[in-house]
Every structure is written in C-alpha cells, then in structure tokens.
N, C-alpha and C positions, 0 to 999 in steps of 0.2 A: 612800355614802349615798345615793347618786344611783340610779334603776333605770335598767335600759341603754334600755330601751325609752320612754324618756320625751323632752319635749320640754326639757326642763331639760337630758339628757343628749346632744343633738342641740346645744345653747349651747354646753355648756363644752367638746365633740369640736371647735366652729369657732373658740375660743379660742387651745384649748392646742395646735393644728395652729398657726393662725396666729401663736401668739407662738414655732412651730418655727421657722416658714416667714422671720418677720421675722428673725429672729437668723441662721439659716444662710445669710439673703443678706448683711446684713451682714458676714458674718466671710468671705464671697467676695467682697466687695468688697477688704476688708482685705487678703487675699491676694490678690488682681489687682493690688495696686498695689507692692505687695510681690514678686510673682514676674511678676505678667505674665497676662494673660488667655489662656483659654483654644482650643487648637491652630488650630480651627478658628470660632473669633470674627469675623472675617471676613465679614461676610454672615450672620448670627447674629440673629436676632431680639433680639438683644442689643447689635447694632453701628450705635446712636444716635448715636453721635458728644458724647452727652453721658458723662461721667466718673460721673454715680450710676449708669449701667447695665453698666458695667464689670465685669464679674465674672471668678470664678477658673474654674469650678465650672459647666458647660451643666445643670445640675438637681444641684438639693441635698435633697432631699426623698425620699423613698419609703416607702409601707409594705410590706414583706413578708410570705411567709408566716413565720409564724412559732411553730408549734403543738410541734413537736417538742421545738423548742429552748426552747422556757420552758419546760415539760413537767422540760426535763432541767436547766435551770439556775435553776425554783423562782421566777419571774418573773412577771409577766401575760403573755399572749398577745396583745398590741396591742389592738387596738382589735373583737377576736372574745368575746362571750360566754362565758361558762365551758362545759366538755365536759358538764361534769357535779359536782358536788360532790363526792363520790367518783367513781373512776372507777377501771377496770383499762389500763394500756397496754401493749397485747402488742411487746415487740424482737427484735431477730436473737435466734436460740440455741432459741429456744421460752418466752424469758422472759416474765414481766409485771411491769411492778409496779404499787404499788394508790398512787395519789395523792388526795388530801383541798386541798381548796380551805382555804390557808391563813385569806386574810381570814374565809371559815366560821366555820373553828375557832378563832380568835381569837375572836371577835365571840359562838359558841355558849359557851365555858370563861368570859367575863366576865359572860356573862348567867345563866351558870349552867343552860345545857337541855341542855350537851353529856355525853354518855355514847359508850362504848363501841358498851352495846344498840344507841341511836340512828345511828351511821357504820353498824355492819351490817345497818339499813332501810334506810338512803340506799343504800347500796353496792345489796341486793339491790331497790332501788327504781329501777336505772340512773340514781344519781347525784342524782333527781329529789327536794327537797325539801315540794313543793305541800301532801300529805296527811297528812302529818305534824299530828298538832293540839300538841305540844313545844313547835313551831317557833316562835315568833311571826310575827305576819301580817305586820309591816313588816319582819319578816329576809328572809321569803319572796318578797317583792318583788325585795329587791335581788340572788337567787342563782338564778332564773329561769335555767336550760339553755341553751345554742343553739338544743333544738330546741324550744324552747316561746315562743322569741322571736317574735312574729308577721314575716312576711317584711316589710311595710313599713316595721320598725323595724331589720330589719338593712340593709337598703339608705337611708334617712335617716344610721344612722350613717355606713357608708362613704362615701355623696357629704357629708356633714360634713365630716370628714378630707378626702375630694378635692377641695373647695374651696380648700384652702392646700396641698398635696400639687404637688410639678414635674412627677413622673411617674406612674405608675398605682401603685394602692392594689390590696393583695391582703387578699380578704375571702371567708371561705367565706360564704353563706348556704345556714342548715340549715331543711329541710324536714322534715313529718313523712310519714310514708309513704304517706300516703292521698293525697298532692298532685297536683295531675291536673298535665299538659302547658299547659293554663292559667296554674295558678298559676307554671310557671318561666315563662312567657314572657312575662308581668306583672312578675317579678321583674326583668329585661332592659328591659325597657319602659320604665319606671320608671328604673332607674338610667342609661339613655340619658338621660331627661329631666330626672334630676338631674345630670347633666357626671358622672357614675364613666365613667373609663377603662379600669380593670379588673375 
C-alpha cells in the first residue's frame, strides 16, 4: 500500500534491509564460532581482536539482478518498480509469455474493477494504467511502471537498500525515451552522492 516514489517507501526500504543485514551478521557470527572465520579473515576489516567482529562470511548481503528469474517464479523483482501491469516477455525459441501483475489483479478483483476488457486495454497501453478512469486514483499511485518513476526515486530507493547491503545493489534506472545525456549524468552523480556501489 505504499507508493514506490515516496519518502515512506525509502524509510521502509531502509528498515527492511537493516533487519536483513542485522540478522545475517548475527548468523554469520554464530557460524564463525561453530566453523571458524572466513579464510582471508586475518588482516581484513573484521580482524579487530574483538569477539563480536568474528564472522564466517566476508560479505553477507547483495541485491542481484532478478528480472527474468522473478517473472519465471512469479515473485517480486526485488527493489525494482514493476515493468508493466501487463506485458509480454519474449523468450528463447520465438515464444512469448503474457504477464499480469498479481497484486494489481488481486486488488482489481477485490475492488470490483477487474475485467478482461480492461486487461486488454492496459496491454495495448504498454502496461500503463494512468489514463483509465475505471481504475481508482489510489490504486494508480501504487502501480507506476518503471519508466514513469522519476529518476531521483529510482536512485533514492537504491541508496536506501545500499545503506545496509554489504556488496553492490543491482538496480535498473528506467528513463523515458526523451532522456538527455544530462539526465544520465545526474543519475550517476546522485548515485555516487548517496553512496551507491552498483
């Protein structure tokens, strides 16, 4: 129920990733006591002489690219906004699969505006739902497609997750077709300023 491009989403992203980071470090400490530290521990940033800094894993968290994998398994694509409420995915052999966002479908059915006709219109509109009057405004706010999320919010969400991620964060920044070289430069500059690694 939280719009992607919002301060609330950034706060939730930090909260979720901080929890994952803390729990993974706790488990890594347990494993270090049981099985020993990682092979290159000596001389690493963890080699402080303190018992609480002994870990089994040099890095515990990363956010990898998950686009196709998430489509195949029917789960969220991690920290990315949706590619489209409906879209076709071209696969090997010349086949393609139609995807409908399951969260959107569930809300649309529950609130009574689901129809095959609406899905067809959304499909013809490249997965965008903003212009359809039968979709309530509060629902539209929850389902912007990736290219409609403003540049700064792509970067802010990545930075929120990066804050509590040991390795890099894989994140696609979708820019509109009329994006300029300056827009691309701005995304890199903002990513650097906010501490993003990948």
